[in-house]
C-alpha positions in Angstrom: 9.3 -1.0 36.2 9.6 -1.5 32.5 10.8 1.7 30.8 8.3 1.3 28.0 5.5 1.8 30.5 6.7 5.2 31.4 5.7 6.8 28.1 2.4 8.7 27.6 1.3 9.6 24.2 -0.6 12.7 23.3 -2.8 12.5 20.2 -3.7 15.8 18.4 -6.4 15.5 15.8 -10.0 15.1 16.6 -11.9 13.5 13.7 -11.6 9.7 13.7 -10.9 9.6 17.5 -14.4 10.3 18.7 -15.4 6.7 19.3 -16.4 6.6 23.0 -15.1 3.0 23.3 -11.6 3.9 22.1 -10.3 5.0 25.5 -10.2 2.7 28.5 -11.1 4.5 31.8 -11.4 8.0 30.2 -11.0 11.1 32.4 -11.6 14.6 31.1 -9.3 17.4 32.1 -10.2 21.1 31.8 -6.8 22.8 32.0 -5.6 26.4 32.0 -1.9 26.7 31.3 0.7 29.5 31.7 0.0 30.2 28.1 -3.8 30.2 28.3 -6.5 27.6 27.6 -6.0 24.8 25.0 -8.5 24.3 22.2 -10.7 22.1 24.3 -10.7 19.8 27.4 -8.3 16.9 27.2 -9.4 13.3 27.3 -7.0 11.0 29.2 -7.2 7.2 29.3 -5.4 4.3 27.8 -5.4 2.6 24.4 -4.6 -1.1 24.6 -3.0 -0.5 27.9 -0.9 2.5 26.8 -1.5 5.8 28.6 -2.8 8.4 26.1 -4.2 11.9 26.0 -6.5 13.2 23.2 -6.8 16.8 22.2 -8.9 18.2 19.3 -6.6 20.8 17.7 -9.5 23.1 16.5 -11.8 22.2 19.3 -14.5 19.5 19.3 -16.8 21.8 17.4 -14.0 23.0 15.1 -14.5 26.5 16.5 -10.9 27.7 16.0 -9.5 28.6 12.7 -5.8 27.7 12.1 -4.4 31.1 13.0 -6.5 31.3 16.2 -5.5 27.9 17.7 -3.6 28.4 20.9 -0.8 26.0 19.9 1.3 26.9 22.9 -1.4 26.1 25.4 -2.2 22.8 23.5 1.4 21.5 23.6 1.9 22.8 27.2 -1.2 21.1 28.4 -0.1 17.8 27.0 3.3 18.2 28.6 1.7 19.1 32.0 -0.3 15.9 31.8 3.0 14.0 31.4 3.0 13.2 27.7 6.4 12.2 26.3 5.2 11.9 22.7 2.8 13.6 20.4 1.3 11.9 17.4 -0.7 14.3 15.2 -2.9 14.1 12.2 -3.4 16.8 9.6 -5.3 17.3 6.4 -3.2 18.4 3.5 -3.3 19.4 -0.2 -0.8 17.8 -2.5 1.8 19.8 -4.4 3.2 16.8 -6.4 1.4 14.5 -8.8 2.5 11.3 -7.1 1.0 12.3 -3.7 -2.6 11.4 -4.5 -5.8 12.2 -2.6 -6.3 9.4 -0.1 -2.5 8.8 0.4 -0.8 9.2 3.8 2.4 11.1 4.2 4.8 10.8 7.2 6.1 14.4 7.3 9.8 15.0 7.8 10.2 18.7 7.1 8.4 22.0 6.9 8.4 25.5 5.3 6.8 28.2 7.4 4.6 30.7 5.6 2.6 31.8 8.7 2.9 35.1 10.5 1.9 36.5 13.9 1.7 33.1 15.5 3.5 32.6 18.9 6.3 30.2 18.0 8.3 30.0 21.3 7.8 29.4 25.0 10.9 31.5 25.7 9.2 34.9 25.8 9.4 35.8 29.5 5.9 34.6 30.2 5.5 34.6 34.0 6.3 31.2 35.3 7.5 30.0 31.9 11.0 29.1 30.7 13.6 31.8 30.7 16.3 32.9 28.3 16.3 32.7 24.5 16.1 29.3 22.8 17.8 29.0 19.4 16.5 25.5 18.7 17.8 23.7 15.6 14.9 22.7 13.3 16.8 19.8 11.6 15.5 17.2 12.0 12.1 18.8 12.3 10.3 15.7 13.5 11.3 12.9 15.9 12.9 10.0 14.0 11.6 7.4 16.4 8.0 8.5 16.2 8.2 8.8 12.4 9.5 5.3 12.2 6.6 4.0 14.3 4.0 5.8 12.1 5.6 4.5 8.9 5.8 0.9 10.2 2.1 1.2 11.2 1.1 2.4 7.7 3.1 -0.3 6.0 1.7 -3.0 8.3 -1.8 -1.9 7.2 -0.9 -1.8 3.6 -2.1 1.8 3.2 -0.6 4.0 0.4 2.0 6.0 2.3 5.0 8.3 1.5 7.9 8.0 3.9 8.9 11.7 3.5 7.2 14.9 2.9 7.8 18.6 3.3 4.7 20.5 4.5 4.3 24.1 3.5 2.3 25.7 6.3 0.3 28.7 5.1 -1.5 31.2 7.3 -5.1 30.4 6.2 -7.9 30.4 6.6 -8.0 30.9 2.8 -6.5 28.4 0.4 -3.6 29.3 -1.8 -3.8 31.3 -5.0 -2.5 29.4 -8.1 0.6 31.5 -8.2 1.3 30.6 -4.5 0.7 27.0 -5.2 3.2 27.0 -8.1 5.7 28.8 -5.9 5.3 26.2 -3.1 6.1 23.5 -5.7 9.2 25.3 -6.8 10.4 25.6 -3.2 10.3 21.8 -2.9 7.0 21.4 -0.9 5.2 18.1 -1.2 2.0 19.1 0.7 0.4 22.2 2.0 -1.6 22.7 5.2 -2.3 25.4 7.9 -1.3 23.8 11.2 2.0 22.0 11.3 3.8 25.3 12.2 4.1 26.2 15.0 2.9 22.9 16.5 6.0 20.9 15.6 8.3 23.7 16.7 6.6 24.1 20.1 6.6 20.3 20.7 10.3 20.3 19.9 10.9 23.2 22.2 9.0 21.4 25.0 11.4 18.5 24.6 8.7 16.1 23.3 8.8 13.4 20.6 6.5 14.7 17.8 5.5 13.2 14.5 2.6 13.8 12.2 0.7 11.7 9.6 -0.8 13.8 6.8 -3.8 12.8 4.9 -3.8 14.1 1.3 -7.3 15.4 0.5 -6.8 17.3 -2.8 -4.4 18.6 -5.4 -4.5 22.3 -4.2 -4.8 24.4 -7.3 -1.5 24.1 -9.2 -2.6 21.7 -11.9 -3.7 23.0 -15.3 -7.4 23.1 -16.0 -8.2 22.2 -12.4 -10.6 24.3 -10.2 -9.4 25.6 -6.8 -9.8 23.3 -3.9 -13.0 23.6 -2.0 -14.1 22.9 1.6 -16.7 20.3 0.4 -13.9 18.5 -1.5 -11.6 18.4 1.4 -14.3 17.3 3.9 -15.5 14.6 1.6 -12.1 13.1 1.0 -11.1 13.5 4.7 -14.3 11.7 5.9 -13.7 8.9 3.3 -10.1 8.2 4.5 -9.8 9.5 8.0 -9.9 5.9 9.3 -6.6 5.3 7.7 -4.9 8.0 9.7 -6.6 6.9 12.9 -5.6 3.3 12.3 -2.0 4.4 11.8 -1.9 6.5 15.0 -3.4 3.7 17.1 -0.9 1.1 15.7 2.0 3.5 16.2 1.0 3.9 19.9 1.5 0.2 20.4 4.8 0.2 18.4 6.2 3.0 20.5 5.1 1.4 23.8 6.9 -1.8 22.9 10.2 -0.1 22.5 12.7 -0.5 25.3 15.4 2.0 24.2 13.9 5.4 25.1 17.2 7.3 25.1 16.0 9.5 22.3 13.6 11.1 24.8 16.5 12.3 26.9 18.2 13.5 23.7 15.2 15.7 22.9 15.4 17.3 26.4 19.2 17.8 26.1 18.9 19.5 22.8 16.6 22.1 24.2 18.8 22.7 27.3 21.9 23.2 25.0 20.0 25.7 22.8 19.2 28.2 25.5 21.2 31.4 25.7 20.6 33.4 28.9 22.3 36.2 30.8 20.6 35.3 34.0 
């Protein structure tokens, strides 16, 4: 069997992937994991012959605010269904002038400003992994999956930045102006509410994870600019969400065509080597 056929790609997003004809032979799964229920049922099928699983991060009715999403259950459910990769979409505000609303960003790093979110699987949950996992966070995202997203964006000719540090805030409120200015000083390029702990948990699960960010606004750091609003974000996201969806779908094909999947073993080996245990 061709190694490339062994991959299965999870897609986390929601908007832009609700076309009923997108998936071939769709099957819906209602899963309860060791870590609780994911945000919604998962839709499994294939895209252009590539096995894929779709999950709406906030639920199909957007019923979960960022701090209430069960990120652990979401990632674990995708892993249980056999996903080897996760490609995610995220709406972001820009912290730098050159990252304009409507642009795409292939994230390569993060700054965590969340609190109280469960950020590890290694917490003695019954039936879960044991020990303490001190997982390196550099690189934060899978290089192979990032390359696929970037190649897809360039093939489409979409305005896309090949690097970007996401500052993940707790939400659900947007940043104050002082916070936005601070995030700029820290070196952030975009700000959102969901990258952490999603990227960390995917890495801890040994999966290939990458995210394409859609810039919707300029946050509130610029002089004489009003604070970002929900209506502004939704309007820009709706106008440009097809870009992110196109990039994800093309990246699925790019990843499926690759024959060297040794990086997937490397992800698993990194997790195994990061566990400290007295058991």
